[in-house]
N, C-alpha and C positions, 0 to 999 in steps of 0.2 A: 682703601678704595682708589685713591688717586694714583698710586703706583700701578695698580691693575689697569687703569685706563691708559696710562702712559705706555705700559707694555703692549696693550692691545693696539694702540695707535702705531707703535713702532713696528709690530709684526705686519699690520696692514700696509704700511708704507713700504717696507722692505719687499713684501710679496708683490705689490704693484710694480715696483721698479724692476724686479727680477722677471716678472711675467713678460714685460715688454722687450727686454733684452734678447731672449731666445728667438722671438719672432723676427727681430731685426737681423740677428746673426744667421738664422736659417734662410732668410730671403736672399742673402748675398753669398751663400756658401754652396759647397759641393757635398753631396752624400758620399762619405768615404768608407762606410761600413756599419757594423752593428756591434753594440756592447751588451753582452748578456751577463747579468750578475745574480748570484745566489746569495740571498740575504738571510741571515740566521734569525731564528725565532727570538722572541723576547717580550718583556713587559714594557708598556709605555708609561710615562709619568706625566704629571699635570703640565709641567713646563717643557720638558725635553726628553728625548729618548735617543739611544745610540745602538746601532746593530752593525756587526762585522759583515763584510761582503767578500766573496771571491768572484772575480770577473774574467771574462775572455773577450777580447776585441778581435773581431773578424773583419779585416779590411776587404773591400770589394775586389782587390787584385790578388786575394789569396793570402794564406798564412794565418797565424794567430799571435796575439800578444796577451800575456797573463798579467793581471793586476790584482792587488788586494786593496781593501779600503774599508771605510766606515760610512754608514748612512746615519745622519743625525736629523732629527726634527725638532724645531723650536716653535712653541705654540702649544695648542691643546693636543695631547696624545695620551689617551686613556684606554687601558685594556691590554689584552694579551693577543698576539698574533703568532701563528706558526711560521716556519720558514717560507720564503717566497722567491720567485724568479722575476727579475725586471729585465726588460729588453728595450734598449734605446737605439734609434737611428743616430749615427754620428755625423754631424754637419761641421765641416771645416772650411777655412777660407780658400784652400786649394786642394787639389787631389793628391799632391805629393807630400803627404803627412809623414813626418819623421818618426822612426821607432821611438816609443816612449812618450809621444806628444800628448797623450791623454792624461799623463800624470799631472796632478794638481788638485785644486779645490774647485767645486762646482756649487752653485746655489740657485734656488728658484722656489716658486710656490709649490706647495705639497698639499694633497688632500687624499683622504682614505676613509672608507666606511666598511666595516667587516661585521657581519652577523652570519655565522656559518662560513660561506665562501664569499670573499669580499673583493672589491675592486678599488684601485687607487691610481692616481696620475702624478707624475713627477717630471716637470719640465725644468731642465737645468742648463746653466751656462758656466764655462770656466776653462780650465786647462791652459794651454799655451796662450799667454797674454789675454785670457778671457775671450778667446776667439773661437772656441769650440762649443757647439750646442748639442745637447743630448735631448732628442725628441722622443717621447714614448712611442714605441711600436707595439709592445704588448704590456698592458698594465698589470699590476700585481694581481696574482691569483693566490690568495692565502686563506687560511681558515682561522677562526677565533671569534672574539667579541671585542671590537675596538672602534674608536673614532679618533681621527687625527686631522688637524688642519693647522697650517702655519707656514713656516719657511723650511724647506728641505735643503740640507747641505751634504754633499759627499766629498770624500777625500780619496783619490786614487793614487796608488804607488805601484810602479812596475815591479813585477817579481813573482 
């Protein structure tokens, strides 16, 4: 029981720290484009889940960059969800973002509830020196039966 309480406290502390970071980054940054990711279907587990993603970054000045990645949730994640599409607004410290700058690890608070068609929100920060914020533009629209809450982490690799 004690380990469970320590785990809960750690998840809450990490989520609180990561929630405040994106708000600070977004307040001092520039909207540089959108990141659209297709997340594969899968089962959640009590402590963690992992799903593969295929993403396209569309800078405001045109063009596209392709990324692959993985979405992980740590905390409660129970049930099955079908594939989903996530769209984030990308906030960076300056408008002249280098090619491949989104590559890296991102973390933040994550919540989702799905009964039939579900909604979720994922606010993440990371990338180039943890200076890039991914703000939800369109939340998950998926189907299934699931509940998830905790800390969300994605890893993006250009390619």
